[in-house]
C-alpha positions in Angstrom: 0.0 0.0 0.0 1.4 3.3 -1.1 0.1 6.5 0.5 0.1 9.9 -1.2 0.8 11.4 2.1 0.2 15.1 1.4 -3.1 14.3 -0.3 -4.2 12.5 2.8 -3.1 15.0 5.4 -4.7 17.8 3.4 -7.9 15.8 3.4 -7.5 15.1 7.1 -6.9 18.8 7.8 -10.1 19.9 6.0 -12.1 16.9 7.3 -11.3 17.0 11.0 -12.3 20.2 13.0 -9.5 22.5 14.0 -10.9 22.3 17.5 -8.9 19.1 17.7 -5.8 20.5 19.5 -2.7 19.7 21.5 -2.6 20.5 25.2 -1.2 23.9 24.5 -4.0 24.7 22.1 -2.1 24.1 18.8 -4.3 22.5 16.2 -3.4 18.9 15.4 -6.4 18.0 13.3 -4.2 16.9 10.3 -1.9 14.8 12.5 -4.7 13.0 14.3 -6.8 12.7 11.2 -3.9 11.1 9.2 -3.1 8.7 12.0 -6.8 7.6 12.0 -6.7 7.3 8.2 -3.7 5.0 8.4 -5.2 2.9 11.2 -8.5 2.5 9.2 -6.6 1.6 6.0 -4.5 -1.0 7.9 -7.6 -2.4 9.6 -9.7 -2.7 6.4 -7.1 -3.8 3.9 -4.3 -5.6 5.9 -1.4 -4.6 3.6 1.9 -6.5 4.2 3.9 -3.4 3.4 3.0 0.3 3.7 4.9 3.3 2.5 4.1 7.0 3.2 5.3 8.6 0.0 6.6 12.1 0.6 6.8 15.3 -1.4 10.5 16.2 -1.1 9.9 18.7 -3.9 6.2 19.5 -4.6 7.1 21.6 -7.8 10.2 20.1 -9.4 12.2 22.6 -11.5 12.5 20.1 -14.4 8.7 20.2 -14.7 8.5 24.0 -14.4 11.2 24.3 -17.1 8.9 22.4 -19.5 5.6 24.1 -18.5 6.3 27.3 -16.5 2.6 27.5 -15.3 3.0 24.1 -13.6 1.5 24.7 -10.1 2.4 28.4 -10.3 -0.8 29.5 -8.8 0.0 27.5 -5.7 3.3 29.1 -4.9 3.0 30.9 -1.6 5.9 33.4 -1.8 8.6 34.4 -4.3 11.9 32.7 -3.4 15.5 33.5 -4.3 17.2 32.1 -7.4 17.9 28.5 -7.0 15.7 28.1 -3.9 12.7 25.8 -4.0 9.2 27.4 -4.1 7.1 27.1 -1.0 3.6 25.7 -1.5 0.7 27.8 -0.2 -0.5 25.9 2.8 -3.1 26.9 5.4 -1.4 28.7 8.4 -2.5 26.0 10.9 -1.6 23.1 8.6 2.1 24.0 7.8 3.3 23.5 11.4 1.7 20.1 11.6 3.6 18.6 8.7 6.9 18.3 10.6 4.9 16.7 13.5 3.5 14.1 11.0 7.0 13.3 9.8 8.3 12.9 13.3 5.4 10.6 14.3 5.7 8.4 11.3 9.5 8.1 11.8 9.1 7.2 15.5 6.4 4.7 14.6 8.7 3.0 12.0 6.3 3.5 9.1 8.4 4.0 6.1 8.4 7.6 4.9 10.1 7.9 1.5 10.9 10.9 -0.7 13.6 12.0 -3.1 15.0 15.5 -3.8 13.8 16.9 -7.0 10.7 14.7 -7.1 7.1 14.6 -6.0 5.4 11.9 -4.0 3.7 10.9 -7.3 7.1 10.0 -8.7 8.0 8.0 -5.7 4.7 6.1 -6.1 5.4 5.5 -9.8 8.8 4.2 -9.1 7.7 1.9 -6.3 4.8 0.6 -8.3 7.1 -0.2 -11.1 9.4 -2.2 -8.8 6.6 -4.1 -7.1 6.4 -7.8 -7.6 2.8 -8.1 -6.2 -0.4 -6.2 -6.1 -0.3 -2.5 -5.2 -3.0 -0.3 -3.7 -2.3 3.4 -4.1 -4.3 5.6 -1.7 -4.6 9.1 -3.1 -7.1 11.9 -3.7 -5.1 12.9 -6.9 -6.6 11.6 -10.1 -3.2 12.0 -11.9 -2.2 8.6 -10.4 -5.0 6.8 -12.4 -2.3 6.5 -15.0 -0.7 3.7 -12.9 -3.8 1.5 -12.9 -2.9 -1.9 -14.3 -5.2 -4.9 -13.9 -2.5 -7.3 -15.1 -0.2 -6.3 -12.3 -2.8 -5.8 -9.7 -2.3 -2.1 -9.5 -5.4 0.0 -8.5 -6.1 3.4 -7.0 -8.2 3.7 -3.8 -9.7 7.2 -4.0 -11.2 8.5 -0.8 -14.8 9.6 -1.1 -15.5 10.0 2.6 -12.5 9.8 4.8 -10.9 6.5 4.0 -13.8 4.4 5.1 -15.5 4.8 1.7 -13.0 4.4 -1.1 -13.6 4.4 -4.9 -11.7 1.3 -6.2 -10.3 2.4 -9.5 -9.4 -0.4 -11.9 -9.3 -0.5 -15.7 -13.0 -1.3 -15.9 -13.9 1.8 -13.9 -11.5 4.0 -16.0 -13.0 2.8 -19.2 -16.5 3.3 -18.0 -15.7 6.8 -16.7 -13.2 8.1 -19.2 -13.0 5.6 -22.0 -9.3 5.0 -21.4 -7.0 2.7 -19.6 -4.3 3.7 -17.2 -1.6 4.9 -19.7 -4.3 6.5 -21.8 -5.2 8.7 -18.8 -2.0 10.6 -19.3 -3.0 11.6 -22.9 -6.6 12.5 -21.7 -5.3 14.6 -18.8 -2.8 16.6 -20.9 -5.3 17.3 -23.7 -8.1 18.5 -21.4 -5.7 20.3 -19.0 -5.9 20.6 -15.3 -6.3 24.0 -13.7 -5.4 22.6 -10.2 -1.9 21.8 -11.6 -1.6 24.8 -13.9 -1.7 22.6 -17.0 -3.3 24.6 -19.8 -4.4 21.7 -22.0 -5.4 22.3 -25.6 -7.9 25.1 -25.9 -11.3 24.0 -26.9 -10.5 20.3 -26.2 -12.4 19.3 -23.1 -12.6 15.9 -21.4 -15.4 14.5 -23.6 -13.7 15.6 -26.8 -10.3 14.3 -25.7 -11.9 10.9 -25.0 -13.5 10.8 -28.4 -10.2 11.7 -30.1 -8.4 9.0 -28.2 -11.1 6.5 -29.1 -10.8 7.5 -32.8 -7.0 7.7 -33.1 -5.7 5.5 -30.3 -3.3 7.8 -28.5 -1.7 11.2 -28.5 0.7 10.3 -31.3 -2.2 9.1 -33.4 -4.1 12.3 -32.8 -1.1 14.5 -33.8 -0.6 12.3 -36.9 -4.2 12.9 -37.8 -3.6 16.7 -37.7 -1.1 16.2 -40.6 -3.5 13.9 -42.5 -6.0 15.9 -44.6 -8.2 12.8 -44.8 -8.4 12.3 -41.0 -11.8 13.0 -39.5 -11.1 16.1 -37.5 -13.2 19.2 -37.5 -11.4 22.3 -38.8 -11.4 23.8 -35.4 -9.9 20.7 -33.8 -7.2 20.5 -36.4 -6.4 24.2 -35.9 -6.3 24.0 -32.1 -4.2 20.9 -32.0 -1.8 22.3 -34.6 -1.4 25.5 -32.6 -0.7 23.5 -29.4 2.2 21.4 -30.8 4.8 23.0 -28.5 2.7 22.2 -25.5 1.8 18.7 -26.7 5.5 18.0 -27.2 6.5 18.6 -23.6 3.3 17.9 -21.6 3.7 14.1 -21.5 6.9 14.3 -19.5 5.3 16.7 -17.1 2.1 14.7 -16.6 3.6 11.2 -16.6 5.0 10.2 -13.2 8.6 9.3 -13.1 9.5 5.6 -12.8 13.2 5.8 -12.1 13.5 7.9 -9.0 16.7 7.2 -7.0 15.3 6.2 -3.6 17.0 5.5 -0.3 17.0 2.1 1.3 14.0 1.5 3.6 12.0 -1.2 5.2 8.4 -1.1 3.9 7.1 -3.7 6.3 4.4 -2.6 8.8 6.0 -2.1 12.2 5.0 -4.6 14.9 6.3 -2.2 17.5 7.4 1.5 17.4 10.9 2.1 16.1 11.5 4.7 18.8 9.1 4.2 21.7 10.6 7.0 23.8 10.3 9.5 21.0 6.8 8.4 20.2 5.7 8.8 23.9 7.2 12.3 24.0 5.3 13.2 20.8 2.1 11.7 22.1 2.3 13.8 25.3 3.5 17.0 23.6 0.8 16.9 20.9 -2.0 15.0 22.6 -2.0 12.1 20.2 -2.7 9.3 22.7 -6.1 8.2 21.4 -5.1 8.3 17.7 -1.9 6.4 18.4 -3.7 3.8 20.5 -6.2 3.2 17.7 -3.3 2.9 15.2 -1.4 0.5 17.5 -4.5 -1.7 17.8 -4.8 -1.9 14.0 -1.1 -2.7 13.6 -1.3 -5.5 16.2 -4.5 -7.1 15.0 
């Protein structure tokens, strides 16, 4: 089981009241919510291994170099040359992220990231390495591209907490979008994604993109049709796609998750006991996490 950790702690933050606080009054709703999410996932799905995939770089420069608008609207402040951009994060969430990291590390739950890459890229790399079934837990539809029935790779998309999950497999993707996992990359880049700053091809929405992919197979087939006067494209579609050649040439590398991220050594096995009990006890006391940690411990032991 691979967790898109930031996606889940953002959901926990907005789903758990900020009245959930530490003894000193500091909000810990994202921390406690995420711990309860993990406990519920372990209880319901019993994974052998679990990795909390981490955004070491939420907006990698190599993606920005290709599409400068990539996540640009989510940059919190201007930074100096060569410094990574800071993501705009709610004031009471940002201080909770280091606490989440410390708690996961003390528990012994593998937390894996890599400089210059997003959690999505870590997930893509670990999925490619996996020798057995993989469940990816994320609220980010971009990861639908990894769905692969033959390898047992599916996405569990939270609908209500993590107790109600949309199980995304190839049948679901074809029913919803008319594409398989790899085809989702082409669909996503054609229609664009305002939440990620991807402009898409003007005038080509999701339904049109799906129809074009059905007619011509993939992005390469669509662009070949632009150059074929006999291909059944409307004049406006042909014009818009032709004008978007520069974007279409680079967008696949931006949208497709990396599969070759250099990752540190780590143990993905669920911990039977905390890696650092003293540190965990201190964190539990400092942040008032006793109940959430007890529930998680119960799930891990059962």
